[in-house]
N, CA, C and O atoms as a Maestro MAE file, in Angstrom:
{
 s_m_m2io_version
 :::
 2.0.0
}

f_m_ct {
 s_m_title
 :::
 protein
 m_atom[348] {
  # First column is atom index #
  i_m_mmod_type
  r_m_x_coord
  r_m_y_coord
  r_m_z_coord
  i_m_residue_number
  s_m_chain_name
  s_m_pdb_residue_name
  s_m_pdb_atom_name
  i_m_atomic_number
  :::
  1 25 0.749 -1.066 -0.017 1 A "MET " " N  " 7
  2 3 -0.275 -0.473 0.162 1 A "MET " " CA " 6
  3 2 0.798 1.205 0.151 1 A "MET " " C  " 6
  4 15 1.525 1.359 1.133 1 A "MET " " O  " 8
  5 25 0.812 2.235 -0.865 2 A "ASP " " N  " 7
  6 3 1.131 3.310 -1.051 2 A "ASP " " CA " 6
  7 2 0.498 4.554 -0.561 2 A "ASP " " C  " 6
  8 15 0.448 5.399 -1.455 2 A "ASP " " O  " 8
  9 25 -0.005 4.945 0.574 3 A "GLU " " N  " 7
  10 3 -0.526 5.971 0.557 3 A "GLU " " CA " 6
  11 2 0.756 7.740 0.606 3 A "GLU " " C  " 6
  12 15 1.951 7.811 0.892 3 A "GLU " " O  " 8
  13 25 -0.302 8.917 0.164 4 A "GLN " " N  " 7
  14 3 -0.008 9.779 -0.194 4 A "GLN " " CA " 6
  15 2 -0.813 10.650 0.189 4 A "GLN " " C  " 6
  16 15 -1.993 10.509 -0.131 4 A "GLN " " O  " 8
  17 25 -0.261 12.209 1.270 5 A "LEU " " N  " 7
  18 3 -0.728 12.658 1.064 5 A "LEU " " CA " 6
  19 2 -1.469 13.965 0.173 5 A "LEU " " C  " 6
  20 15 -0.730 14.731 -0.445 5 A "LEU " " O  " 8
  21 25 -2.563 14.109 0.158 6 A "ALA " " N  " 7
  22 3 -3.476 14.780 -1.239 6 A "ALA " " CA " 6
  23 2 -4.004 16.013 -0.461 6 A "ALA " " C  " 6
  24 15 -4.218 15.851 0.741 6 A "ALA " " O  " 8
  25 25 -4.215 17.112 -0.961 7 A "ILE " " N  " 7
  26 3 -5.645 18.222 -1.029 7 A "ILE " " CA " 6
  27 2 -6.780 17.941 -1.732 7 A "ILE " " C  " 6
  28 15 -6.923 17.506 -2.875 7 A "ILE " " O  " 8
  29 25 -7.508 18.226 -0.954 8 A "ILE " " N  " 7
  30 3 -8.893 18.337 -1.949 8 A "ILE " " CA " 6
  31 2 -9.543 19.530 -1.901 8 A "ILE " " C  " 6
  32 15 -9.682 20.332 -0.977 8 A "ILE " " O  " 8
  33 25 -9.980 19.534 -3.203 9 A "ARG " " N  " 7
  34 3 -10.056 20.835 -4.088 9 A "ARG " " CA " 6
  35 2 -11.675 20.307 -5.005 9 A "ARG " " C  " 6
  36 15 -12.269 19.256 -5.245 9 A "ARG " " O  " 8
  37 25 -11.829 21.619 -5.244 10 A "ASN " " N  " 7
  38 3 -12.992 21.197 -6.208 10 A "ASN " " CA " 6
  39 2 -14.541 20.563 -5.565 10 A "ASN " " C  " 6
  40 15 -15.195 19.709 -6.164 10 A "ASN " " O  " 8
  41 25 -14.999 21.252 -4.074 11 A "VAL " " N  " 7
  42 3 -15.513 20.025 -3.177 11 A "VAL " " CA " 6
  43 2 -17.602 20.757 -3.667 11 A "VAL " " C  " 6
  44 15 -18.142 21.841 -3.890 11 A "VAL " " O  " 8
  45 25 -17.890 19.693 -3.609 12 A "GLY " " N  " 7
  46 3 -19.200 19.471 -4.590 12 A "GLY " " CA " 6
  47 2 -20.566 18.837 -3.562 12 A "GLY " " C  " 6
  48 15 -20.104 17.889 -2.928 12 A "GLY " " O  " 8
  49 25 -21.763 19.011 -3.276 13 A "ILE " " N  " 7
  50 3 -22.062 18.668 -2.689 13 A "ILE " " CA " 6
  51 2 -24.144 18.233 -3.704 13 A "ILE " " C  " 6
  52 15 -25.024 19.076 -3.527 13 A "ILE " " O  " 8
  53 25 -24.439 17.077 -4.494 14 A "GLY " " N  " 7
  54 3 -25.654 16.955 -5.289 14 A "GLY " " CA " 6
  55 2 -25.888 15.701 -5.259 14 A "GLY " " C  " 6
  56 15 -25.800 14.934 -4.299 14 A "GLY " " O  " 8
  57 25 -26.351 15.384 -6.888 15 A "MET " " N  " 7
  58 3 -26.878 14.969 -6.911 15 A "MET " " CA " 6
  59 2 -26.004 13.851 -7.911 15 A "MET " " C  " 6
  60 15 -25.799 12.653 -7.715 15 A "MET " " O  " 8
  61 25 -25.533 14.825 -9.177 16 A "ARG " " N  " 7
  62 3 -24.575 14.324 -9.965 16 A "ARG " " CA " 6
  63 2 -25.635 13.520 -10.904 16 A "ARG " " C  " 6
  64 15 -26.852 13.487 -10.721 16 A "ARG " " O  " 8
  65 25 -25.125 13.070 -11.638 17 A "ASP " " N  " 7
  66 3 -25.786 11.839 -12.585 17 A "ASP " " CA " 6
  67 2 -25.533 10.208 -11.602 17 A "ASP " " C  " 6
  68 15 -25.032 9.163 -12.016 17 A "ASP " " O  " 8
  69 25 -26.037 10.489 -10.359 18 A "CYS " " N  " 7
  70 3 -26.479 9.018 -10.451 18 A "CYS " " CA " 6
  71 2 -27.557 8.961 -9.251 18 A "CYS " " C  " 6
  72 15 -27.550 8.165 -8.313 18 A "CYS " " O  " 8
  73 25 -28.530 10.043 -9.514 19 A "SER " " N  " 7
  74 3 -29.767 10.042 -9.045 19 A "SER " " CA " 6
  75 2 -29.782 9.716 -7.613 19 A "SER " " C  " 6
  76 15 -30.585 8.876 -7.206 19 A "SER " " O  " 8
  77 25 -28.867 10.375 -6.711 20 A "LYS " " N  " 7
  78 3 -28.708 10.775 -5.412 20 A "LYS " " CA " 6
  79 2 -28.042 11.479 -4.717 20 A "LYS " " C  " 6
  80 15 -27.225 12.056 -5.435 20 A "LYS " " O  " 8
  81 25 -27.927 11.784 -3.589 21 A "PRO " " N  " 7
  82 3 -27.574 13.221 -2.729 21 A "PRO " " CA " 6
  83 2 -25.562 12.359 -2.513 21 A "PRO " " C  " 6
  84 15 -25.301 11.340 -1.874 21 A "PRO " " O  " 8
  85 25 -24.719 13.105 -3.168 22 A "VAL " " N  " 7
  86 3 -23.354 12.391 -2.770 22 A "VAL " " CA " 6
  87 2 -22.377 13.938 -2.787 22 A "VAL " " C  " 6
  88 15 -22.543 15.014 -3.360 22 A "VAL " " O  " 8
  89 25 -21.449 13.472 -1.970 23 A "LEU " " N  " 7
  90 3 -20.569 14.702 -1.801 23 A "LEU " " CA " 6
  91 2 -19.237 14.392 -2.946 23 A "LEU " " C  " 6
  92 15 -19.137 13.167 -3.030 23 A "LEU " " O  " 8
  93 25 -18.440 14.917 -3.632 24 A "TRP " " N  " 7
  94 3 -17.768 15.052 -4.473 24 A "TRP " " CA " 6
  95 2 -16.157 16.136 -4.524 24 A "TRP " " C  " 6
  96 15 -16.451 17.316 -4.714 24 A "TRP " " O  " 8
  97 25 -15.097 15.967 -4.430 25 A "PHE " " N  " 7
  98 3 -13.874 16.381 -4.693 25 A "PHE " " CA " 6
  99 2 -12.402 16.228 -5.081 25 A "PHE " " C  " 6
  100 15 -11.911 15.563 -4.169 25 A "PHE " " O  " 8
  101 25 -11.858 16.391 -5.597 26 A "THR " " N  " 7
  102 3 -10.846 16.296 -6.398 26 A "THR " " CA " 6
  103 2 -9.621 15.989 -5.457 26 A "THR " " C  " 6
  104 15 -9.189 16.935 -4.798 26 A "THR " " O  " 8
  105 25 -9.246 15.218 -5.378 27 A "ALA " " N  " 7
  106 3 -7.816 15.155 -4.553 27 A "ALA " " CA " 6
  107 2 -6.381 15.372 -5.481 27 A "ALA " " C  " 6
  108 15 -6.040 14.719 -6.467 27 A "ALA " " O  " 8
  109 25 -6.012 15.958 -5.143 28 A "TYR " " N  " 7
  110 3 -4.980 16.642 -6.195 28 A "TYR " " CA " 6
  111 2 -3.222 16.090 -5.333 28 A "TYR " " C  " 6
  112 15 -2.818 16.589 -4.282 28 A "TYR " " O  " 8
  113 25 -2.484 15.015 -6.118 29 A "THR " " N  " 7
  114 3 -1.277 14.549 -4.761 29 A "THR " " CA " 6
  115 2 -0.157 15.108 -5.528 29 A "THR " " C  " 6
  116 15 0.862 14.427 -5.649 29 A "THR " " O  " 8
  117 25 -0.218 16.038 -5.952 30 A "ASP " " N  " 7
  118 3 0.144 16.816 -6.674 30 A "ASP " " CA " 6
  119 2 0.669 17.576 -7.503 30 A "ASP " " C  " 6
  120 15 0.515 16.972 -8.565 30 A "ASP " " O  " 8
  121 25 1.448 18.967 -7.821 31 A "GLU " " N  " 7
  122 3 0.264 20.215 -8.969 31 A "GLU " " CA " 6
  123 2 -0.340 19.678 -10.619 31 A "GLU " " C  " 6
  124 15 -0.944 20.323 -11.476 31 A "GLU " " O  " 8
  125 25 0.275 17.768 -10.596 32 A "HIS " " N  " 7
  126 3 -0.350 17.604 -12.180 32 A "HIS " " CA " 6
  127 2 -0.714 16.671 -12.346 32 A "HIS " " C  " 6
  128 15 -0.856 16.183 -13.467 32 A "HIS " " O  " 8
  129 25 -1.076 15.929 -10.919 33 A "SER " " N  " 7
  130 3 -1.663 14.734 -10.813 33 A "SER " " CA " 6
  131 2 -3.248 15.024 -9.543 33 A "SER " " C  " 6
  132 15 -3.175 15.329 -8.353 33 A "SER " " O  " 8
  133 25 -4.276 14.831 -10.222 34 A "ALA " " N  " 7
  134 3 -5.633 14.404 -9.440 34 A "ALA " " CA " 6
  135 2 -6.129 13.207 -9.438 34 A "ALA " " C  " 6
  136 15 -5.582 12.170 -9.814 34 A "ALA " " O  " 8
  137 25 -7.417 13.392 -8.910 35 A "SER " " N  " 7
  138 3 -8.367 12.162 -9.189 35 A "SER " " CA " 6
  139 2 -9.721 12.494 -8.796 35 A "SER " " C  " 6
  140 15 -9.750 12.738 -7.589 35 A "SER " " O  " 8
  141 25 -10.614 12.575 -9.234 36 A "LEU " " N  " 7
  142 3 -12.350 12.887 -9.122 36 A "LEU " " CA " 6
  143 2 -12.300 11.697 -7.779 36 A "LEU " " C  " 6
  144 15 -11.939 10.528 -7.915 36 A "LEU " " O  " 8
  145 25 -12.672 12.217 -6.727 37 A "GLN " " N  " 7
  146 3 -13.405 11.483 -5.880 37 A "GLN " " CA " 6
  147 2 -15.013 11.741 -4.949 37 A "GLN " " C  " 6
  148 15 -15.280 12.715 -4.246 37 A "GLN " " O  " 8
  149 25 -15.971 10.438 -5.253 38 A "VAL " " N  " 7
  150 3 -17.360 10.767 -5.115 38 A "VAL " " CA " 6
  151 2 -17.771 9.721 -4.195 38 A "VAL " " C  " 6
  152 15 -17.094 8.694 -4.159 38 A "VAL " " O  " 8
  153 25 -18.954 9.863 -3.325 39 A "PHE " " N  " 7
  154 3 -18.805 9.429 -1.526 39 A "PHE " " CA " 6
  155 2 -20.671 9.592 -1.547 39 A "PHE " " C  " 6
  156 15 -21.342 10.617 -1.656 39 A "PHE " " O  " 8
  157 25 -21.180 7.936 -1.375 40 A "ASP " " N  " 7
  158 3 -22.130 7.923 -0.728 40 A "ASP " " CA " 6
  159 2 -22.346 9.356 0.387 40 A "ASP " " C  " 6
  160 15 -21.544 10.281 0.518 40 A "ASP " " O  " 8
  161 25 -24.015 9.142 1.282 41 A "TRP " " N  " 7
  162 3 -24.027 10.326 1.592 41 A "TRP " " CA " 6
  163 2 -23.457 8.953 3.640 41 A "TRP " " C  " 6
  164 15 -22.947 9.521 4.606 41 A "TRP " " O  " 8
  165 25 -23.602 8.194 3.655 42 A "ASP " " N  " 7
  166 3 -23.193 7.817 4.817 42 A "ASP " " CA " 6
  167 2 -21.496 7.767 4.751 42 A "ASP " " C  " 6
  168 15 -20.856 7.850 5.799 42 A "ASP " " O  " 8
  169 25 -21.044 7.673 3.878 43 A "THR " " N  " 7
  170 3 -19.087 8.180 3.658 43 A "THR " " CA " 6
  171 2 -19.204 9.216 3.910 43 A "THR " " C  " 6
  172 15 -19.046 9.367 5.121 43 A "THR " " O  " 8
  173 25 -19.550 10.696 3.075 44 A "ALA " " N  " 7
  174 3 -19.767 12.183 2.923 44 A "ALA " " CA " 6
  175 2 -20.135 12.126 4.265 44 A "ALA " " C  " 6
  176 15 -19.007 12.375 4.691 44 A "ALA " " O  " 8
  177 25 -20.937 11.973 5.478 45 A "ARG " " N  " 7
  178 3 -21.082 12.204 6.914 45 A "ARG " " CA " 6
  179 2 -19.858 11.627 7.851 45 A "ARG " " C  " 6
  180 15 -19.472 12.114 8.914 45 A "ARG " " O  " 8
  181 25 -19.451 10.694 7.314 46 A "GLU " " N  " 7
  182 3 -18.189 10.325 8.065 46 A "GLU " " CA " 6
  183 2 -16.526 10.988 7.841 46 A "GLU " " C  " 6
  184 15 -15.435 10.930 8.409 46 A "GLU " " O  " 8
  185 25 -16.971 11.449 6.976 47 A "ILE " " N  " 7
  186 3 -15.729 12.308 6.517 47 A "ILE " " CA " 6
  187 2 -16.111 13.641 6.945 47 A "ILE " " C  " 6
  188 15 -15.216 14.148 7.622 47 A "ILE " " O  " 8
  189 25 -17.306 14.521 6.761 48 A "ILE " " N  " 7
  190 3 -17.477 15.499 7.091 48 A "ILE " " CA " 6
  191 2 -16.930 15.814 8.940 48 A "ILE " " C  " 6
  192 15 -16.243 16.686 9.472 48 A "ILE " " O  " 8
  193 25 -17.713 14.519 9.477 49 A "GLU " " N  " 7
  194 3 -17.174 14.587 11.070 49 A "GLU " " CA " 6
  195 2 -15.781 14.139 11.538 49 A "GLU " " C  " 6
  196 15 -15.376 14.474 12.651 49 A "GLU " " O  " 8
  197 25 -15.178 13.526 10.860 50 A "ALA " " N  " 7
  198 3 -14.056 13.060 10.614 50 A "ALA " " CA " 6
  199 2 -13.224 14.801 10.564 50 A "ALA " " C  " 6
  200 15 -12.599 15.511 11.352 50 A "ALA " " O  " 8
  201 25 -13.490 14.843 9.753 51 A "ALA " " N  " 7
  202 3 -13.134 16.613 9.539 51 A "ALA " " CA " 6
  203 2 -12.911 17.525 10.447 51 A "ALA " " C  " 6
  204 15 -11.872 18.140 10.689 51 A "ALA " " O  " 8
  205 25 -14.635 17.616 11.264 52 A "GLY " " N  " 7
  206 3 -14.604 18.479 12.346 52 A "GLY " " CA " 6
  207 2 -15.407 19.808 11.687 52 A "GLY " " C  " 6
  208 15 -15.937 20.483 12.569 52 A "GLY " " O  " 8
  209 25 -15.577 20.247 10.525 53 A "VAL " " N  " 7
  210 3 -16.681 21.173 10.234 53 A "VAL " " CA " 6
  211 2 -17.537 20.717 9.735 53 A "VAL " " C  " 6
  212 15 -17.809 19.622 9.243 53 A "VAL " " O  " 8
  213 25 -18.307 22.250 9.970 54 A "TYR " " N  " 7
  214 3 -19.270 22.427 10.092 54 A "TYR " " CA " 6
  215 2 -20.869 22.959 8.338 54 A "TYR " " C  " 6
  216 15 -22.050 23.238 8.132 54 A "TYR " " O  " 8
  217 25 -19.503 22.730 7.666 55 A "ASP " " N  " 7
  218 3 -20.269 22.387 6.006 55 A "ASP " " CA " 6
  219 2 -19.102 21.917 5.405 55 A "ASP " " C  " 6
  220 15 -17.975 22.389 5.558 55 A "ASP " " O  " 8
  221 25 -19.407 21.007 4.746 56 A "ALA " " N  " 7
  222 3 -18.665 20.292 3.459 56 A "ALA " " CA " 6
  223 2 -17.920 21.371 2.776 56 A "ALA " " C  " 6
  224 15 -16.701 21.470 2.920 56 A "ALA " " O  " 8
  225 25 -18.742 22.348 1.889 57 A "HIS " " N  " 7
  226 3 -17.206 23.286 1.487 57 A "HIS " " CA " 6
  227 2 -16.196 23.657 1.790 57 A "HIS " " C  " 6
  228 15 -15.339 24.048 0.998 57 A "HIS " " O  " 8
  229 25 -16.026 23.588 3.676 58 A "LYS " " N  " 7
  230 3 -14.913 24.376 4.191 58 A "LYS " " CA " 6
  231 2 -13.660 22.667 4.196 58 A "LYS " " C  " 6
  232 15 -12.712 22.407 4.936 58 A "LYS " " O  " 8
  233 25 -14.019 22.194 3.507 59 A "LEU " " N  " 7
  234 3 -13.126 21.128 3.083 59 A "LEU " " CA " 6
  235 2 -12.120 20.742 2.013 59 A "LEU " " C  " 6
  236 15 -11.545 19.695 1.714 59 A "LEU " " O  " 8
  237 25 -12.126 22.217 1.463 60 A "GLU " " N  " 7
  238 3 -11.847 23.289 0.575 60 A "GLU " " CA " 6
  239 2 -10.182 23.117 0.606 60 A "GLU " " C  " 6
  240 15 -9.896 23.559 1.719 60 A "GLU " " O  " 8
  241 25 -9.266 22.813 0.131 61 A "GLY " " N  " 7
  242 3 -8.053 23.198 0.965 61 A "GLY " " CA " 6
  243 2 -7.217 22.102 2.014 61 A "GLY " " C  " 6
  244 15 -6.023 22.182 2.299 61 A "GLY " " O  " 8
  245 25 -8.178 21.071 2.497 62 A "TRP " " N  " 7
  246 3 -7.701 20.798 3.539 62 A "TRP " " CA " 6
  247 2 -7.059 19.430 3.211 62 A "TRP " " C  " 6
  248 15 -7.482 18.988 2.142 62 A "TRP " " O  " 8
  249 25 -6.088 18.576 3.874 63 A "PRO " " N  " 7
  250 3 -5.699 17.430 3.723 63 A "PRO " " CA " 6
  251 2 -6.284 15.845 3.791 63 A "PRO " " C  " 6
  252 15 -7.149 15.485 4.591 63 A "PRO " " O  " 8
  253 25 -5.702 15.057 2.890 64 A "CYS " " N  " 7
  254 3 -6.006 14.104 3.054 64 A "CYS " " CA " 6
  255 2 -5.100 12.892 3.064 64 A "CYS " " C  " 6
  256 15 -3.910 13.175 2.931 64 A "CYS " " O  " 8
  257 25 -5.392 11.596 3.193 65 A "TRP " " N  " 7
  258 3 -4.865 10.520 2.683 65 A "TRP " " CA " 6
  259 2 -4.648 9.821 1.526 65 A "TRP " " C  " 6
  260 15 -5.792 9.385 1.663 65 A "TRP " " O  " 8
  261 25 -4.338 9.386 0.689 66 A "VAL " " N  " 7
  262 3 -4.935 8.143 -0.329 66 A "VAL " " CA " 6
  263 2 -4.294 7.511 -0.854 66 A "VAL " " C  " 6
  264 15 -3.196 7.863 -1.283 66 A "VAL " " O  " 8
  265 25 -4.883 6.161 -1.005 67 A "GLU " " N  " 7
  266 3 -3.317 5.341 -1.712 67 A "GLU " " CA " 6
  267 2 -3.858 5.107 -2.700 67 A "GLU " " C  " 6
  268 15 -5.045 4.907 -2.958 67 A "GLU " " O  " 8
  269 25 -2.482 5.140 -3.622 68 A "VAL " " N  " 7
  270 3 -2.225 5.388 -4.984 68 A "VAL " " CA " 6
  271 2 -1.288 3.819 -5.398 68 A "VAL " " C  " 6
  272 15 -0.134 3.551 -5.063 68 A "VAL " " O  " 8
  273 25 -2.076 3.125 -6.071 69 A "LYS " " N  " 7
  274 3 -1.585 1.428 -6.720 69 A "LYS " " CA " 6
  275 2 -2.335 1.461 -8.188 69 A "LYS " " C  " 6
  276 15 -3.466 1.234 -8.618 69 A "LYS " " O  " 8
  277 25 -1.036 1.880 -8.717 70 A "ASP " " N  " 7
  278 3 -1.013 1.412 -10.628 70 A "ASP " " CA " 6
  279 2 -1.372 3.234 -10.976 70 A "ASP " " C  " 6
  280 15 -0.920 4.299 -10.557 70 A "ASP " " O  " 8
  281 25 -2.379 2.839 -11.921 71 A "ALA " " N  " 7
  282 3 -3.135 4.011 -11.734 71 A "ALA " " CA " 6
  283 2 -4.521 4.656 -11.127 71 A "ALA " " C  " 6
  284 15 -5.139 5.656 -11.493 71 A "ALA " " O  " 8
  285 25 -4.727 3.929 -10.301 72 A "PHE " " N  " 7
  286 3 -6.015 4.795 -9.453 72 A "PHE " " CA " 6
  287 2 -5.553 5.413 -7.665 72 A "PHE " " C  " 6
  288 15 -4.683 5.506 -6.799 72 A "PHE " " O  " 8
  289 25 -6.349 5.567 -7.896 73 A "VAL " " N  " 7
  290 3 -5.688 6.665 -6.659 73 A "VAL " " CA " 6
  291 2 -7.461 6.509 -5.712 73 A "VAL " " C  " 6
  292 15 -8.521 6.665 -6.318 73 A "VAL " " O  " 8
  293 25 -7.387 6.201 -4.275 74 A "THR " " N  " 7
  294 3 -8.393 6.008 -3.324 74 A "THR " " CA " 6
  295 2 -8.302 6.240 -2.312 74 A "THR " " C  " 6
  296 15 -7.424 5.759 -1.595 74 A "THR " " O  " 8
  297 25 -9.350 7.210 -1.852 75 A "PHE " " N  " 7
  298 3 -9.095 8.542 -0.883 75 A "PHE " " CA " 6
  299 2 -9.225 7.226 0.188 75 A "PHE " " C  " 6
  300 15 -10.044 6.317 0.047 75 A "PHE " " O  " 8
  301 25 -8.051 7.349 1.494 76 A "LYS " " N  " 7
  302 3 -8.507 6.928 2.670 76 A "LYS " " CA " 6
  303 2 -9.588 7.585 3.424 76 A "LYS " " C  " 6
  304 15 -10.773 7.277 3.299 76 A "LYS " " O  " 8
  305 25 -8.906 8.981 4.623 77 A "ARG " " N  " 7
  306 3 -9.023 9.731 4.889 77 A "ARG " " CA " 6
  307 2 -8.442 11.256 5.187 77 A "ARG " " C  " 6
  308 15 -7.418 11.797 4.769 77 A "ARG " " O  " 8
  309 25 -9.411 11.709 6.006 78 A "VAL " " N  " 7
  310 3 -8.598 13.136 6.025 78 A "VAL " " CA " 6
  311 2 -8.311 13.469 6.979 78 A "VAL " " C  " 6
  312 15 -9.099 13.275 7.904 78 A "VAL " " O  " 8
  313 25 -6.858 14.232 7.268 79 A "TRP " " N  " 7
  314 3 -6.421 14.966 7.978 79 A "TRP " " CA " 6
  315 2 -7.634 15.022 9.122 79 A "TRP " " C  " 6
  316 15 -8.807 15.102 8.756 79 A "TRP " " O  " 8
  317 25 -7.179 14.962 10.888 80 A "PRO " " N  " 7
  318 3 -7.917 14.862 11.376 80 A "PRO " " CA " 6
  319 2 -8.081 16.458 11.885 80 A "PRO " " C  " 6
  320 15 -7.118 17.207 11.721 80 A "PRO " " O  " 8
  321 25 -9.157 16.902 12.425 81 A "LYS " " N  " 7
  322 3 -9.171 18.538 13.123 81 A "LYS " " CA " 6
  323 2 -7.927 18.369 13.835 81 A "LYS " " C  " 6
  324 15 -6.970 19.140 13.755 81 A "LYS " " O  " 8
  325 25 -8.007 17.012 14.744 82 A "SER " " N  " 7
  326 3 -6.704 17.464 15.985 82 A "SER " " CA " 6
  327 2 -5.230 17.932 15.638 82 A "SER " " C  " 6
  328 15 -4.439 18.640 16.261 82 A "SER " " O  " 8
  329 25 -5.137 17.186 14.241 83 A "ALA " " N  " 7
  330 3 -3.726 17.482 13.695 83 A "ALA " " CA " 6
  331 2 -3.777 18.927 13.371 83 A "ALA " " C  " 6
  332 15 -3.066 19.328 12.450 83 A "ALA " " O  " 8
  333 25 -4.498 19.717 13.987 84 A "GLY " " N  " 7
  334 3 -3.683 21.387 14.111 84 A "GLY " " CA " 6
  335 2 -4.359 21.780 12.974 84 A "GLY " " C  " 6
  336 15 -4.557 22.942 13.328 84 A "GLY " " O  " 8
  337 25 -5.108 21.677 11.360 85 A "THR " " N  " 7
  338 3 -5.435 21.912 10.462 85 A "THR " " CA " 6
  339 2 -6.971 22.763 11.701 85 A "THR " " C  " 6
  340 15 -7.452 22.034 12.569 85 A "THR " " O  " 8
  341 25 -7.319 23.745 11.601 86 A "ASP " " N  " 7
  342 3 -8.354 25.233 11.627 86 A "ASP " " CA " 6
  343 2 -9.483 24.994 10.580 86 A "ASP " " C  " 6
  344 15 -9.616 25.240 9.381 86 A "ASP " " O  " 8
  345 25 -10.129 24.493 11.409 87 A "ALA " " N  " 7
  346 3 -11.956 24.164 10.184 87 A "ALA " " CA " 6
  347 2 -12.334 25.461 10.491 87 A "ALA " " C  " 6
  348 15 -13.388 25.918 10.050 87 A "ALA " " O  " 8
  :::
 }
 m_bond[347] {
  # First column is bond index #
  i_m_from
  i_m_to
  i_m_order
  :::
  1 1 2 1
  2 2 3 1
  3 3 4 2
  4 3 5 1
  5 5 6 1
  6 6 7 1
  7 7 8 2
  8 7 9 1
  9 9 10 1
  10 10 11 1
  11 11 12 2
  12 11 13 1
  13 13 14 1
  14 14 15 1
  15 15 16 2
  16 15 17 1
  17 17 18 1
  18 18 19 1
  19 19 20 2
  20 19 21 1
  21 21 22 1
  22 22 23 1
  23 23 24 2
  24 23 25 1
  25 25 26 1
  26 26 27 1
  27 27 28 2
  28 27 29 1
  29 29 30 1
  30 30 31 1
  31 31 32 2
  32 31 33 1
  33 33 34 1
  34 34 35 1
  35 35 36 2
  36 35 37 1
  37 37 38 1
  38 38 39 1
  39 39 40 2
  40 39 41 1
  41 41 42 1
  42 42 43 1
  43 43 44 2
  44 43 45 1
  45 45 46 1
  46 46 47 1
  47 47 48 2
  48 47 49 1
  49 49 50 1
  50 50 51 1
  51 51 52 2
  52 51 53 1
  53 53 54 1
  54 54 55 1
  55 55 56 2
  56 55 57 1
  57 57 58 1
  58 58 59 1
  59 59 60 2
  60 59 61 1
  61 61 62 1
  62 62 63 1
  63 63 64 2
  64 63 65 1
  65 65 66 1
  66 66 67 1
  67 67 68 2
  68 67 69 1
  69 69 70 1
  70 70 71 1
  71 71 72 2
  72 71 73 1
  73 73 74 1
  74 74 75 1
  75 75 76 2
  76 75 77 1
  77 77 78 1
  78 78 79 1
  79 79 80 2
  80 79 81 1
  81 81 82 1
  82 82 83 1
  83 83 84 2
  84 83 85 1
  85 85 86 1
  86 86 87 1
  87 87 88 2
  88 87 89 1
  89 89 90 1
  90 90 91 1
  91 91 92 2
  92 91 93 1
  93 93 94 1
  94 94 95 1
  95 95 96 2
  96 95 97 1
  97 97 98 1
  98 98 99 1
  99 99 100 2
  100 99 101 1
  101 101 102 1
  102 102 103 1
  103 103 104 2
  104 103 105 1
  105 105 106 1
  106 106 107 1
  107 107 108 2
  108 107 109 1
  109 109 110 1
  110 110 111 1
  111 111 112 2
  112 111 113 1
  113 113 114 1
  114 114 115 1
  115 115 116 2
  116 115 117 1
  117 117 118 1
  118 118 119 1
  119 119 120 2
  120 119 121 1
  121 121 122 1
  122 122 123 1
  123 123 124 2
  124 123 125 1
  125 125 126 1
  126 126 127 1
  127 127 128 2
  128 127 129 1
  129 129 130 1
  130 130 131 1
  131 131 132 2
  132 131 133 1
  133 133 134 1
  134 134 135 1
  135 135 136 2
  136 135 137 1
  137 137 138 1
  138 138 139 1
  139 139 140 2
  140 139 141 1
  141 141 142 1
  142 142 143 1
  143 143 144 2
  144 143 145 1
  145 145 146 1
  146 146 147 1
  147 147 148 2
  148 147 149 1
  149 149 150 1
  150 150 151 1
  151 151 152 2
  152 151 153 1
  153 153 154 1
  154 154 155 1
  155 155 156 2
  156 155 157 1
  157 157 158 1
  158 158 159 1
  159 159 160 2
  160 159 161 1
  161 161 162 1
  162 162 163 1
  163 163 164 2
  164 163 165 1
  165 165 166 1
  166 166 167 1
  167 167 168 2
  168 167 169 1
  169 169 170 1
  170 170 171 1
  171 171 172 2
  172 171 173 1
  173 173 174 1
  174 174 175 1
  175 175 176 2
  176 175 177 1
  177 177 178 1
  178 178 179 1
  179 179 180 2
  180 179 181 1
  181 181 182 1
  182 182 183 1
  183 183 184 2
  184 183 185 1
  185 185 186 1
  186 186 187 1
  187 187 188 2
  188 187 189 1
  189 189 190 1
  190 190 191 1
  191 191 192 2
  192 191 193 1
  193 193 194 1
  194 194 195 1
  195 195 196 2
  196 195 197 1
  197 197 198 1
  198 198 199 1
  199 199 200 2
  200 199 201 1
  201 201 202 1
  202 202 203 1
  203 203 204 2
  204 203 205 1
  205 205 206 1
  206 206 207 1
  207 207 208 2
  208 207 209 1
  209 209 210 1
  210 210 211 1
  211 211 212 2
  212 211 213 1
  213 213 214 1
  214 214 215 1
  215 215 216 2
  216 215 217 1
  217 217 218 1
  218 218 219 1
  219 219 220 2
  220 219 221 1
  221 221 222 1
  222 222 223 1
  223 223 224 2
  224 223 225 1
  225 225 226 1
  226 226 227 1
  227 227 228 2
  228 227 229 1
  229 229 230 1
  230 230 231 1
  231 231 232 2
  232 231 233 1
  233 233 234 1
  234 234 235 1
  235 235 236 2
  236 235 237 1
  237 237 238 1
  238 238 239 1
  239 239 240 2
  240 239 241 1
  241 241 242 1
  242 242 243 1
  243 243 244 2
  244 243 245 1
  245 245 246 1
  246 246 247 1
  247 247 248 2
  248 247 249 1
  249 249 250 1
  250 250 251 1
  251 251 252 2
  252 251 253 1
  253 253 254 1
  254 254 255 1
  255 255 256 2
  256 255 257 1
  257 257 258 1
  258 258 259 1
  259 259 260 2
  260 259 261 1
  261 261 262 1
  262 262 263 1
  263 263 264 2
  264 263 265 1
  265 265 266 1
  266 266 267 1
  267 267 268 2
  268 267 269 1
  269 269 270 1
  270 270 271 1
  271 271 272 2
  272 271 273 1
  273 273 274 1
  274 274 275 1
  275 275 276 2
  276 275 277 1
  277 277 278 1
  278 278 279 1
  279 279 280 2
  280 279 281 1
  281 281 282 1
  282 282 283 1
  283 283 284 2
  284 283 285 1
  285 285 286 1
  286 286 287 1
  287 287 288 2
  288 287 289 1
  289 289 290 1
  290 290 291 1
  291 291 292 2
  292 291 293 1
  293 293 294 1
  294 294 295 1
  295 295 296 2
  296 295 297 1
  297 297 298 1
  298 298 299 1
  299 299 300 2
  300 299 301 1
  301 301 302 1
  302 302 303 1
  303 303 304 2
  304 303 305 1
  305 305 306 1
  306 306 307 1
  307 307 308 2
  308 307 309 1
  309 309 310 1
  310 310 311 1
  311 311 312 2
  312 311 313 1
  313 313 314 1
  314 314 315 1
  315 315 316 2
  316 315 317 1
  317 317 318 1
  318 318 319 1
  319 319 320 2
  320 319 321 1
  321 321 322 1
  322 322 323 1
  323 323 324 2
  324 323 325 1
  325 325 326 1
  326 326 327 1
  327 327 328 2
  328 327 329 1
  329 329 330 1
  330 330 331 1
  331 331 332 2
  332 331 333 1
  333 333 334 1
  334 334 335 1
  335 335 336 2
  336 335 337 1
  337 337 338 1
  338 338 339 1
  339 339 340 2
  340 339 341 1
  341 341 342 1
  342 342 343 1
  343 343 344 2
  344 343 345 1
  345 345 346 1
  346 346 347 1
  347 347 348 2
  :::
 }
}
């Protein structure tokens, strides 16, 4: 497992094209590499609670951990609020 630190950008909440509410954002592992991440409502709640933010859009610029394997980037967890990031 190769975990890397990434930055969350382009946070959105809505229906997108999956006909149910979702949270999405782009995880940037460096200046030229990014991956769209889409989460169901239950996972979205877990991410928002772990970050300790009151508005999901506050995740903009938030650090997170992703797993990079082959050409796939998979979100693992947000950087916890207790680690010093200001919500």
